[in-house]
FIDREN-140447 format. One line per field, with one value per atom (N, C-alpha, C): residue in one letter; x, y, z. Coordinates in pm, whole numbers. Each point is the difference from the previous one (the first is absolute). Layout:
<atoms>
aa [A, ...]
x [X, ...]
y [Y, ...]
z [Z, ...]
</atoms>
This chain:
<atoms>
aa [M, M, M, R, R, R, I, I, I, S, S, S, Q, Q, Q, R, R, R, L, L, L, L, L, L, S, S, S, T, T, T, E, E, E, Q, Q, Q, K, K, K, P, P, P, Q, Q, Q, S, S, S, T, T, T, P, P, P, E, E, E, I, I, I, L, L, L, W, W, W, R, R, R, R, R, R, T, T, T, W, W, W, R, R, R, Y, Y, Y, A, A, A, I, I, I, A, A, A, A, A, A, A, A, A, V, V, V, A, A, A, F, F, F, A, A, A, C, C, C, I, I, I, A, A, A, E, E, E, F, F, F, G, G, G, S, S, S, A, A, A, S, S, S, F, F, F, A, A, A, Q, Q, Q, R, R, R, I, I, I, T, T, T, S, S, S, T, T, T, N, N, N, S, S, S, K, K, K, R, R, R, G, G, G, F, F, F, N, N, N, I, I, I, Y, Y, Y, G, G, G, D, D, D, V, V, V, K, K, K, V, V, V, D, D, D, L, L, L, S, S, S, Q, Q, Q, A, A, A, T, T, T, D, D, D, E, E, E, Q, Q, Q, K, K, K, P, P, P, T, T, T, V, V, V, L, L, L, D, D, D, V, V, V, L, L, L, L, L, L, Y, Y, Y, T, T, T, N, N, N, G, G, G, N, N, N, Q, Q, Q, L, L, L, Y, Y, Y, A, A, A, R, R, R, Q, Q, Q, R, R, R, I, I, I, A, A, A, P, P, P, N, N, N, G, G, G, R, R, R, Y, Y, Y, R, R, R, F, F, F, N, N, N, D, D, D, V, V, V, F, F, F, D, D, D, G, G, G, D, D, D, Y, Y, Y, Y, Y, Y, I, I, I, V, V, V, V, V, V, E, E, E, L, L, L, E, E, E, N, N, N, Q, Q, Q, E, E, E, V, V, V, G, G, G, R, R, R, V, V, V, P, P, P, L, L, L, L, L, L, I, I, I, S, S, S, T, T, T, T, T, T, S, S, S, P, P, P, T, T, T, E, E, E, I, I, I, K, K, K, Q, Q, Q, D, D, D, I, I, I, E, E, E, L, L, L, E, E, E, L, L, L, R, R, R, P, P, P, I, I, I, G, G, G, A, A, A, R, R, R, G, G, G, P, P, P, G, G, G, R, R, R, A, A, A, G, G, G, V, V, V, V, V, V, S, S, S, A, A, A, A, A, A, D, D, D, I, I, I, Y, Y, Y, D, D, D, R, R, R, S, S, S, S, S, S, T, T, T, N, N, N, K, K, K, T, T, T, L, L, L, Y, Y, Y, Q, Q, Q, R, R, R, S, S, S, Q, Q, Q, R, R, R, E, E, E, I, I, I, D, D, D, A, A, A, K, K, K, N, N, N, Y, Y, Y, V, V, V, Q, Q, Q, A, A, A, L, L, L, A, A, A, T, T, T, L, L, L, R, R, R, Q, Q, Q, V, V, V, V, V, V, E, E, E, S, S, S, D, D, D, P, P, P, K, K, K, D, D, D, F, F, F, P, P, P, A, A, A, W, W, W, S, S, S, D, D, D, L, L, L, G, G, G, M, M, M, I, I, I, Y, Y, Y, F, F, F, V, V, V, V, V, V, Q, Q, Q, K, K, K, D, D, D, Y, Y, Y, E, E, E, A, A, A, A, A, A, E, E, E, K, K, K, S, S, S, Y, Y, Y, R, R, R, S, S, S, A, A, A, L, L, L, T, T, T, A, A, A, R, R, R, P, P, P, N, N, N, Y, Y, Y, F, F, F, H, H, H, A, A, A, L, L, L, L, L, L, N, N, N, L, L, L, G, G, G, R, R, R, V, V, V, Q, Q, Q, M, M, M, A, A, A, R, R, R, K, K, K, N, N, N, Y, Y, Y, E, E, E, G, G, G, A, A, A, I, I, I, E, E, E, S, S, S, L, L, L, E, E, E, A, A, A, S, S, S, L, L, L, K, K, K, I, I, I, E, E, E, P, P, P, K, K, K, S, S, S, A, A, A, P, P, P, A, A, A, N, N, N, Y, Y, Y, F, F, F, L, L, L, G, G, G, E, E, E, A, A, A, Y, Y, Y, L, L, L, Q, Q, Q, V, V, V, K, K, K, K, K, K, G, G, G, S, S, S, K, K, K, A, A, A, V, V, V, G, G, G, Y, Y, Y, L, L, L, N, N, N, E, E, E, A, A, A, L, L, L, S, S, S, L, L, L, D, D, D, P, P, P, V, V, V, G, G, G, M, M, M, A, A, A, D, D, D, A, A, A, H, H, H, L, L, L, R, R, R, L, L, L, A, A, A, V, V, V, L, L, L, Y, Y, Y, N, N, N, G, G, G, A, A, A, G, G, G, M, M, M, K, K, K, D, D, D, R, R, R, A, A, A, A, A, A, A, A, A, E, E, E, Y, Y, Y, E, E, E, Q, Q, Q, F, F, F, L, L, L, K, K, K, K, K, K, K, K, K, P, P, P, D, D, D, Y, Y, Y, S, S, S, D, D, D, R, R, R, A, A, A, K, K, K, L, L, L, E, E, E, K, K, K, Y, Y, Y, I, I, I, S, S, S, E, E, E, N, N, N, K, K, K, K, K, K, P, P, P]
x [5525, 138, 95, 123, 100, 124, 69, 127, 111, 103, 113, 129, 95, 131, 85, 67, 74, 151, 51, 144, 35, 101, 48, 146, 36, 138, 53, 125, 62, 108, -3, 103, 49, 129, 55, 98, -18, 80, 81, 132, 81, 10, 10, 8, 133, -5, 119, 87, -59, 75, -79, 64, -75, -112, -105, -117, 36, -47, 18, -137, -18, -132, 6, -82, -18, -144, -19, -136, -17, -109, -29, -146, -31, -139, -37, -111, -53, -141, -39, -141, -55, -117, -62, -144, -47, -144, -53, -99, -55, -108, -51, -98, 59, 118, 66, -46, 74, -40, 28, -59, 34, 148, 53, 146, 36, 122, 39, 145, 57, 136, 16, -101, 4, 57, 123, 60, 19, 17, 29, -110, -122, -110, 27, 94, 12, 120, 44, 91, 145, 74, 145, 49, -85, 44, 23, -51, 10, 133, 49, 120, -35, -129, -44, 86, 33, 90, -66, 73, -48, 51, -91, 43, 36, -23, 30, 104, 98, 106, 93, 96, 92, 86, 11, 81, -82, -127, -86, 39, -33, 23, -132, -30, -123, 32, -103, 21, -18, -47, -24, -137, -10, -126, -41, -119, -52, -111, 4, -103, -17, -108, -22, -135, -17, -125, -81, -128, -92, -74, 45, -52, -112, -116, -117, -47, -2, -49, -152, -69, -147, -62, 78, -47, -119, -15, -110, -117, 5, -104, -94, -126, -96, 18, -63, 12, -50, -108, -56, 91, 82, 86, 135, 31, 131, 6, 103, 13, 39, -40, 33, 116, 15, 109, 63, 126, 73, 71, 15, 78, 134, 106, 135, 47, 37, 37, 142, 73, 134, -2, 28, 3, 143, 33, 128, -11, 115, 0, -60, -11, -63, -149, -60, -144, -54, 82, -46, -20, -114, -26, 88, 88, 96, -56, -64, -54, -107, -84, -110, -31, -29, -38, -114, -81, -107, 33, -2, 35, -103, 4, -82, 72, -73, 66, 96, 113, 108, 61, -16, 61, 131, 61, 129, -15, 63, 5, 142, 13, 132, -4, 96, 17, 138, 4, 124, 55, 130, 69, -25, 24, -25, 129, -12, 114, 43, 124, 40, -74, -13, -67, -78, -80, -84, -140, -55, -133, -80, -131, -88, -77, -3, -86, -125, -115, -127, -93, -67, -101, -136, -94, -135, -104, -104, -118, -121, -68, -119, 29, 112, 37, 44, 21, 46, 142, 90, 137, 9, 58, 13, 145, 92, 142, 86, 112, 92, 140, 97, 138, 88, 93, 93, 109, 51, 106, 98, 126, 104, 84, 11, 84, 114, 122, 116, 59, 90, 61, 84, 36, 81, -84, -132, -87, 4, -28, -12, -114, 8, -103, -134, 2, -122, -24, -111, -31, -133, 4, -122, -52, -129, -65, -131, -2, -122, -81, -130, -90, -97, -13, -92, -117, -120, -122, -81, -86, -86, -141, -95, -142, -51, -53, -43, -120, -77, -120, 31, -94, 13, 15, 96, 23, 103, 39, 100, 138, 34, 125, 100, 99, 99, 103, 89, 103, 95, 36, 96, -56, -133, -56, -2, 8, -12, -146, -27, -137, -66, -132, -72, -103, -49, -109, -122, -109, -122, -71, -63, -80, -119, -32, -108, 31, 129, 39, -7, -42, -14, -146, -29, -137, -77, -125, -89, -79, 30, -61, -107, -85, -94, 79, -61, 72, 45, -84, 37, 120, -6, 109, 127, -17, 119, 72, -75, 60, 70, -67, 59, 126, -5, 117, 118, -26, 108, 57, -87, 48, 91, -39, 84, 138, 7, 129, 88, -62, 76, 49, -83, 39, 114, -3, 110, 127, -14, 115, 64, -84, 49, 41, -7, 33, -93, -120, -102, -83, 62, -60, -124, 0, -117, -124, 13, -115, -33, 103, -25, -82, 30, -79, -146, -21, -137, -75, 69, -63, -32, 95, -22, -111, -13, -110, -135, -5, -123, -33, 104, -22, -58, 62, -45, -130, -27, -129, -113, 29, -99, -13, 114, 0, 96, -49, 86, 65, -43, 58, 122, 41, 112, 131, 41, 117, 131, 22, 125, 8, -113, 0, 32, -57, 34, 149, 56, 144, 85, -45, 71, -1, -114, -8, 99, 1, 93, 144, 33, 137, 41, -87, 34, 14, -94, 8, 126, 33, 112, 135, 19, 131, 28, -101, 22, -24, -115, -37, 40, 39, 37, -114, -123, -118, -40, 60, -17, -141, -64, -137, -94, 10, -84, 34, 130, 40, -61, 3, -56, -150, -69, -144, -29, 83, -20, 22, 107, 26, -107, -49, -108, -128, -24, -117, 16, 122, 25, -29, 38, -20, -146, -74, -144, -66, 47, -54, 53, 127, 62, 87, -58, 72, 131, 12, 123, 89, -5, 80, 143, 88, 138, 70, -12, 66, -34, -129, -42, 46, -4, 46, 148, 80, 143, 29, -62, 26, -64, -111, -55, 100, 63, 103, 115, 41, 109, -39, -125, -48, -4, -48, -6, 139, 99, 137, 47, -32, 39, -65, -119, -70, 39, 97, 53, -105, -100, -97, 48, 101, 66, -86, -77, -89, -105, -55, -96, 65, 124, 72, 21, 34, 19, -128, -112, -129, -26, 23, -25, 95, 127, 100, -17, -36, -27, -119, -101, -115, 42, 91, 46, 76, 75, 77, -90, -116, -93, -49, 0, -43, 117, 115, 120, 118, 8, 107, 140, 12, 131, 31, -64, 30, 124, 105, 123, -20, -65, -17, -88, -105, -85, 80, 83, 86, 99, 56, 98, -63, -113, -60, -56, -46, -44, 119, 113, 120, 39, -8, 32, -96, -129, -98, 31, 38, 35, 126, 92, 118, -42, -96, -41, -69, -61, -63, 91, 128, 105, -28, -47, -19, 94, 129, 103, -4, -38, -2, -100, -112, -98, 46, 65, 45, 98, 89, 105, -59, -102, -59, -57, -72, -61, 105, 101, 105, 78, 28, 71, -87, -130, -90, -2, -1, 4, 126, 113, 126, -3, -64, -9, -83, -106, -90, 58, 74, 54, 136, 104, 131, 59, -20, 58, -95, -125, -96, -20, 11, -18, 134, 107, 133, 8, -83, 3, -40, -63, -31, 127, 110, 128, 37, -28, 31, -83, -127, -87, 40, 37, 48, 130, 87, 127, -22, -92, -32, -52, -85, -55, 110, 87, 107, 100, 28, 92, -56, -130, -62, -3, 0, 0, 141, 99, 138, 61, -71, 53, 65, 112, 63, 55, 40, 49, -112, -120, -113, -42, 9, -28, 98, 127, 102, -29, -48, -34, -114, -98, -111, 48, 85, 54, 80, 71, 81, -90, -109, -94, -63, -31, -60, 94, 127, 95, 26, -15, 14, -112, -118, -114, -6, 53, -2, 143, 88, 141, 22, -93, 16, -72, -29, -69, 77, -72, 64, 84, -40, 75, 81, 50, 74, 119, 76, 119, -37, -111, -46, -31, -68, -33, 124, 91, 123, 83, 0, 72, -62, -134, -69, 33, -2, 28, 141, 98, 139, 22, -78, 16, -75, -101, -85, -15, 49, -13, 90, -58, 80, 111, 119, 111, -24]
y [14522, -18, 1, 33, 1, -78, -47, -65, 86, 27, 77, -74, 18, -59, 96, -51, 89, -16, -121, -18, -129, 4, -119, -17, -111, -22, -125, 4, -113, -57, -131, -67, -117, -5, -107, -79, -134, -83, -99, 16, -101, -122, -118, -122, -6, -43, -23, 124, 117, 123, 85, 99, 89, 70, 28, 65, 140, 30, 133, 61, 122, 63, 132, 12, 129, 44, 126, 51, 123, -3, 111, 38, 123, 45, 64, -41, 59, 51, 95, 42, -37, -59, -44, 44, 30, 13, -142, -35, -133, -8, -118, -27, 26, -49, 10, -114, -27, -103, -138, -102, -137, -20, 65, 0, 125, 47, 119, -8, 109, 2, -97, -11, -96, 68, 45, 75, -87, -128, -89, 0, 45, 5, 95, 91, 107, -17, -125, -29, 30, 30, 8, 117, 98, 112, -40, -117, -43, -66, 22, -67, -91, -45, -76, -123, -25, -108, -135, -93, -136, -81, -63, -69, -146, -47, -140, -12, 88, -7, -115, -26, -112, 19, 124, 26, 0, -39, 6, -105, 31, -91, -19, -122, -25, -57, -27, -55, 100, 121, 100, -24, 21, -16, 134, 46, 127, -29, 63, -22, 126, 5, 116, -5, 89, 10, 118, -22, 108, 39, 110, 42, 102, -29, 86, 51, 131, 63, 10, -80, -5, 70, 84, 59, 93, 57, 94, -65, -131, -69, -76, -6, -84, -144, -94, -140, -21, 71, -16, 57, 96, 65, -68, -93, -64, -100, 11, -95, -138, -102, -137, -58, 49, -50, 115, -16, 91, -83, 57, -65, 69, -78, 52, -53, 91, -36, 48, -80, 36, 18, 124, 33, 29, -40, 39, 143, 61, 135, 4, -116, -10, -26, 20, -9, -143, -99, -138, -44, -65, -53, -121, 8, -107, -99, 50, -87, 75, -75, 61, -86, 63, -71, 72, -76, 58, -25, 107, -11, 73, -25, 76, 130, 104, 122, -34, 65, -26, -139, -53, -127, 19, -109, 2, -63, 61, -55, -52, -84, -49, -44, 50, -42, -64, -126, -75, -12, -20, -31, 106, 126, 114, 36, 45, 49, 138, 38, 138, 91, 128, 95, 104, 78, 104, -54, 23, -50, 108, -26, 77, -99, 24, -77, 83, -57, 72, -69, 78, -52, 48, -92, 35, -46, 80, -34, 11, -113, -2, 63, -42, 46, 146, 62, 138, 2, 65, 8, 94, -48, 81, 16, -58, 17, -51, 66, -40, 44, -87, 35, -61, 79, -55, -80, -100, -83, -37, 31, -35, -113, -111, -112, -10, 19, -15, -139, -37, -133, -14, 112, -4, 20, 7, 17, -125, 14, -117, -90, -127, -95, 28, 34, 28, 151, 45, 143, 26, 80, 30, 139, 8, 128, 8, 77, 20, 115, -7, 106, 32, 127, 41, 78, -35, 66, 44, 97, 50, 14, -56, 19, 113, 105, 115, 67, 83, 62, 93, 9, 94, 140, 74, 137, 15, -111, 9, -10, 98, -2, 91, -60, 77, 59, 86, 59, -105, 16, -90, -136, -18, -129, -20, -127, -33, 3, -28, -11, -121, -12, -105, -62, -117, -66, 1, 48, 4, -134, -36, -122, 9, 122, 17, -69, -26, -68, -151, -53, -144, -34, -88, -19, -98, 34, -83, -92, -131, -96, -84, -58, -100, -122, -84, -118, -91, -13, -83, 58, 131, 64, 7, 13, 0, -133, -108, -133, -13, 49, -7, 85, 120, 88, -62, -56, -66, -118, -71, -110, 53, 113, 57, 38, 48, 36, -123, -110, -125, -50, 18, -43, 86, 129, 87, -41, -28, -45, -123, -91, -125, 17, 124, 31, -72, -32, -60, 114, 76, 125, -23, -109, -26, -20, -80, -22, 126, 78, 124, 97, 5, 85, -43, -130, -50, 33, -15, 28, 148, 86, 144, 46, -64, 34, -32, -110, -33, 112, 53, 106, 124, 46, 125, -17, -121, -23, 7, -46, 8, 141, 72, 136, 87, 68, 81, 119, 28, 113, -39, -126, -47, 44, 123, 59, -70, -53, -74, -127, -67, -120, 36, 110, 47, 31, 59, 31, -126, -102, -128, -59, 9, -46, 77, 133, 81, -38, -29, -38, -128, -101, -127, 19, 73, 23, 79, 99, 89, -66, -45, -48, -142, -86, -141, -34, 36, -42, 99, 120, 104, 28, -19, 32, 142, 97, 139, 52, -50, 45, -44, -126, -50, 70, 28, 70, 139, 71, 135, -3, -96, -11, -27, -83, -33, 122, 74, 119, 107, 11, 97, -41, -130, -47, 32, -14, 37, 148, 82, 144, 40, -79, 24, -18, -102, -27, 98, 41, 92, 98, 114, 92, 53, 14, 55, -107, -120, -111, 15, 44, 31, -118, -115, -121, -25, 7, -27, 110, 125, 110, -14, -31, -16, -112, -116, -113, 12, 73, 30, 81, 98, 78, -86, -96, -88, -88, -51, -82, 83, 122, 87, 28, 12, 17, -125, -117, -125, -11, 61, 0, 120, 76, 119, 110, 0, 108, 100, 76, 85, 117, 56, 111, -49, -120, -56, -29, -47, -27, 127, 108, 128, 41, -15, 37, -85, -132, -88, 29, 19, 21, 136, 101, 130, -10, -79, -20, -73, -96, -74, 92, 95, 91, 101, 26, 87, -68, -134, -75, -23, -39, -27, 78, 131, 81, -41, -71, -43, -145, -49, -135, 3, -67, -4, -71, -117, -65, 78, 66, 80, 114, 66, 105, -56, -116, -59, -32, -71, -42, 119, 103, 119, 67, 6, 52, -81, -132, -87, 23, 18, 24, 130, 103, 127, -15, -84, -27, -62, -90, -70, 92, 109, 96, 120, -18, 101, 133, -8, 120, -11, 7, -21, 98, 126, 100, -36, -61, -44, -128, -87, -127, 21, 97, 22, 24, 81, 33, -122, -84, -118, -105, -18, -97, 44, 128, 49, -10, 19, -14, -146, -93, -142, -31, 56, -21, 63, 115, 67, -83, -62, -77, -137, -59, -135, -9, 53, 11, -133, -105, -130, -79, -10, -76, 54, 130, 62, 37, -67, 33, -6, -85, -11, 131, 91, 131, 73, -26, 60, -44, -125, -51, 70, 22, 67, 145, 65, 139, 7, -97, -2, -15, -87, -17, 131, 69, 129, 103, 13, 99, -34, -127, -40, 38, -24, 34, 149, 79, 146, 57, -88, 46, 45, -19, 39, -122, -41, -123, 7, 118, 11, -26, 47, -25, -147, -59, -143, -81, 40, -69, 12, 116, 20, -91, -19, -89, -145, -41, -136, -20, 103, -9, -18, 76, -13, -140, -49, -133, -107, 6, -102, 6, 117, 9, -78, -1, -70, -147, -30, -138, -41, -17, -28, -133, -93, -130, -8, 113, 4, -80, -79, -94, 67, 120, 73, 114, -20, 105, 51, -91, 40, 93, -27, 83, 143, 10, 132, 73, -73, 63, 55, -68, 49, 131, 5, 122, 113, -28, 103, 56, -88, 45, 84, -25, 72, 133, 14, 118, 82, -47, 75, 124, 109, 123, -14, 49, -12, 83]
z [14769, 45, -119, 27, -105, 45, -98, 30, -59, 78, -52, 28, -90, 19, 80, 104, 88, -15, 16, 4, -68, -84, -67, 37, 59, 39, -65, -40, -67, 89, 18, 77, -81, -31, -80, 85, 5, 87, -81, -9, -64, 89, -60, 78, 73, 127, 82, 15, -3, 21, 95, 64, 90, -75, 72, -60, -49, -120, -58, -17, 45, -2, -73, -99, -67, 26, 36, 16, -88, -76, -89, 18, -29, 7, -133, -53, -124, 25, -84, -2, -135, 0, -124, -7, -118, -19, -13, 85, -1, -108, -24, -105, -135, -24, -130, -87, -104, -94, 57, -63, 35, -19, -100, -19, -74, 22, -73, -37, -50, -53, -114, -85, -111, -122, 7, -109, -123, 20, -113, -103, 37, -95, -116, 17, -97, -92, -18, -109, 28, -109, 8, 82, 28, 82, 144, 37, 139, 29, 124, 49, 116, 8, 117, 21, 125, 33, -21, -58, -17, 118, 71, 121, -25, -121, -28, -110, -3, -99, 34, -90, 19, 124, 50, 118, 129, -10, 117, 103, 124, 111, 73, 38, 72, 138, 77, 132, 113, -33, 104, 63, 129, 74, 59, -33, 48, 100, 115, 100, 83, 75, 86, 68, 96, 75, -52, -23, -37, 128, 60, 130, -21, 53, -18, 135, 16, 123, -10, 80, -3, 120, 68, 125, -19, -122, -23, -74, -19, -76, 92, -41, 70, -50, 68, -41, -143, -35, -135, -107, 36, -98, -17, 88, -6, -115, -88, -110, 53, -73, 40, -81, -124, -84, -78, -33, -88, -105, -119, -106, -12, -4, -22, -135, -89, -137, -29, -75, -43, -151, -44, -142, -43, -121, -57, -52, -27, -55, -140, -65, -131, 7, 119, 18, -8, 32, 2, 145, 25, 133, 22, 99, 27, 102, 102, 104, 78, 68, 74, 121, 114, 121, 69, 70, 81, 146, 80, 141, 85, 129, 94, 35, 38, 49, 113, 0, 96, -20, -120, -35, -74, -37, -70, -139, -98, -135, -26, -103, -39, -146, -78, -139, -12, -42, -6, -142, -8, -126, -107, 36, -89, -73, -125, -76, 49, -31, 23, -98, 34, -88, 77, -73, 58, 24, 117, 34, 73, 9, 88, 85, 130, 90, 23, -31, 5, 99, 84, 91, -47, -12, -44, 102, 11, 80, -90, -22, -85, -137, -60, -134, -3, 117, 7, 54, -69, 47, 119, 109, 121, 41, -72, 31, -113, -22, -107, 38, -24, 26, -109, -55, -98, 70, -68, 56, -110, 20, -95, 59, -73, 41, -101, 48, -87, 17, -88, 9, 127, 62, 123, 126, -15, 117, 87, 130, 87, -48, 33, -44, 66, 128, 74, 6, -54, -7, 70, 105, 73, -35, -32, -32, 77, 107, 78, -59, 18, -46, 114, 34, 105, -59, 43, -46, 121, -23, 107, -51, 73, -30, 87, -63, 78, -65, 74, -54, -115, -93, -112, 54, -56, 41, 108, 65, 107, -58, -78, -72, 68, 61, 72, -93, 51, -83, -53, -128, -60, -38, 9, -33, -151, -39, -142, -39, -129, -47, 65, -12, 68, -92, 40, -70, 90, -51, 79, -4, 111, 4, -94, -46, -97, -131, -26, -123, 12, 114, 18, -21, -96, -46, 88, 26, 82, -93, 5, -92, 69, -80, 52, 45, 80, 49, -114, -103, -115, -74, -26, -73, 85, 131, 86, -11, -1, -16, -135, -105, -133, -9, 58, -7, 75, 116, 75, -78, -71, -83, -111, -60, -108, 52, 124, 56, 23, 43, 14, -135, -101, -136, -53, 31, -39, 75, 129, 80, -62, -51, -59, -147, -48, -141, -98, 46, -86, -58, -89, -46, -89, -76, -86, 86, 106, 88, 78, 39, 72, -86, -129, -91, -1, -8, -3, 130, 111, 129, 14, -38, 9, -93, -115, -90, 66, 73, 75, 99, 64, 99, -65, -110, -61, -78, -47, -65, 103, 121, 108, 54, 5, 54, -82, -104, -85, 71, 124, 73, 83, -6, 79, -65, 29, -67, 34, 124, 21, -85, -21, -84, -144, -48, -135, -11, 104, -2, 1, 72, -2, -141, -65, -139, -88, 18, -76, 25, 126, 33, -72, 2, -65, -151, -59, -145, -36, 81, -30, 28, 124, 42, -46, 6, -27, -147, -52, -134, -110, 40, -98, -98, 44, -82, 38, -69, 39, -25, -103, -27, 113, 41, 108, 131, 21, 122, 5, -113, -2, 28, -59, 25, 148, 61, 141, 89, -26, 81, -22, -122, -25, 74, 9, 75, 148, 50, 140, 22, -97, 12, -20, -74, -11, 137, 71, 133, 105, -14, 97, -80, -46, -91, 56, 130, 59, 60, -57, 49, -53, 87, -40, -65, 61, -49, -147, -34, -138, -95, 44, -86, -33, 101, -23, -97, 23, -87, -137, -9, -132, -80, 64, -68, -48, 81, -39, -118, 3, -112, -128, 11, -118, -56, 88, -48, -72, 54, -66, -137, -16, -130, -86, 50, -71, -16, 86, 4, 106, -35, 99, 43, -90, 38, 99, -25, 94, 135, -4, 124, 80, -68, 69, 72, -67, 62, 125, -10, 114, 115, -32, 105, 67, -78, 62, 96, -39, 88, 128, -13, 119, 94, -54, 84, 73, -53, 71, 128, -1, 117, 95, -55, 80, -58, 26, -62, 44, 110, 49, -38, -103, -47, -88, 43, -79, -134, -4, -131, -96, 50, -89, -61, 80, -53, -102, 32, -91, -136, 1, -125, -78, 69, -72, -68, 69, -63, -122, 11, -114, -116, 31, -106, -73, 75, -66, -85, 43, -85, -133, 7, -122, -100, 47, -93, -22, 37, -26, 69, 121, 83, 120, -33, 101, 115, -29, 106, 108, -39, 99, 68, -77, 56, 114, -14, 99, 139, 8, 129, 70, -74, 61, 37, -84, 32, 123, 10, 119, 125, -16, 115, 47, -95, 36, 80, -43, 71, 139, 9, 130, 99, -50, 86, 37, -91, 22, -69, 62, -66, -46, 77, -37, -89, 40, -79, -140, -17, -131, -66, 39, -51, -152, -62, -145, -69, 73, -59, -41, 71, -40, -142, -32, -134, -106, 29, -98, -17, 110, -9, -78, 21, -73, -150, -38, -142, -58, 77, -45, -17, 99, -8, -111, -16, -107, -137, -18, -128, -25, 107, -13, -8, -1, -11, 132, 111, 132, 66, -58, 42, 143, 43, 137, 102, -33, 90, -5, -120, -11, 84, -6, 80, 149, 41, 141, 43, -88, 31, 11, -93, 7, 128, 40, 121, 123, 5, 110, 2, -118, -9, 56, -39, 45, 150, 59, 146, 70, -62, 59, -41, -117, -51, -39, 99, -31, -70, 9, -64, -135, -60, -129, -105, -79, -91, -108, -46, -103, 60, 119, 69, -83, -58, -76, -116, -64, -111, 48, 114, 51, 51, 62, 48, -115, -111, -118, -49, -4, -42, 95, 130, 100, -16, -17, -12, -125, -103, -127, -1, 85, -11, 126, 113, 124, -4, 51, 5, 103, -32, 96, 125]
</atoms>
């Protein structure tokens, strides 16, 4: 069976005012990274928005229903729990909840800024939606996510990418208990104990590739131990060579270690598995920028924008930097202009508007 993301709708409700409803539809390649759009990793070239600046506002509440169509699933195939995670645009885990399918999540007292709401099943991402909260947004923000469980190969027209149940690992009863404990420890942000528990899992069963990926995630995102993260993702790939999740994140770790050629190899391999992955295209474009192969970078960055125009909006910034360095300031201005249309509350908006006014063709 596979899970596919079908429709994502946003409903924002201001307090004591008539209901306001916005509905949008996106297509996403599923099974992306634990987090993506981590432009801030690449230094001063990044314009990534800071969500906790002195002008930040908090007190926003995000909630929604995760609706799962189980009509094509047998009882044995039906999931019992889903994880809903809230990531900042800077790749930091802000909050996490575990719910039942067709349940409701809620994140309270959130700052304004750029976020991603991610749904995971057994450590596999099955849904992702970008969310921008401005200082003028309503206090109550509703974001529903619809998923469908369906047989492998039953891919209708216009469907997004999918996650196969083959990527969900079958553990012994002892390791299943340990793995579930590690997830509770991650939920509680007890990462040191979660590492110890996950090590027990992989020591007992070195083929448990999702557990290896969890280890990689903690080392990479939380502890910033890039060497240990790379080893963990490589172990996941030893167990499952075509594991997209590990290939994508291995590429990101290699970029953080400034091994850009290695990152290109990993990311190209990930795209052979999921060619419609917006983050894989984005990071491959970034890697080519770092080795000064701008002509190759342009294609991948534009593909990322084509696949996820809002979520990958930061690609406009990278393209603008490239065009500016090549002396094509009018094209750089056009990229900045496109970016501001998608991110009107960008913290350095005035700086980009000044560049646009000085370099845009009349």
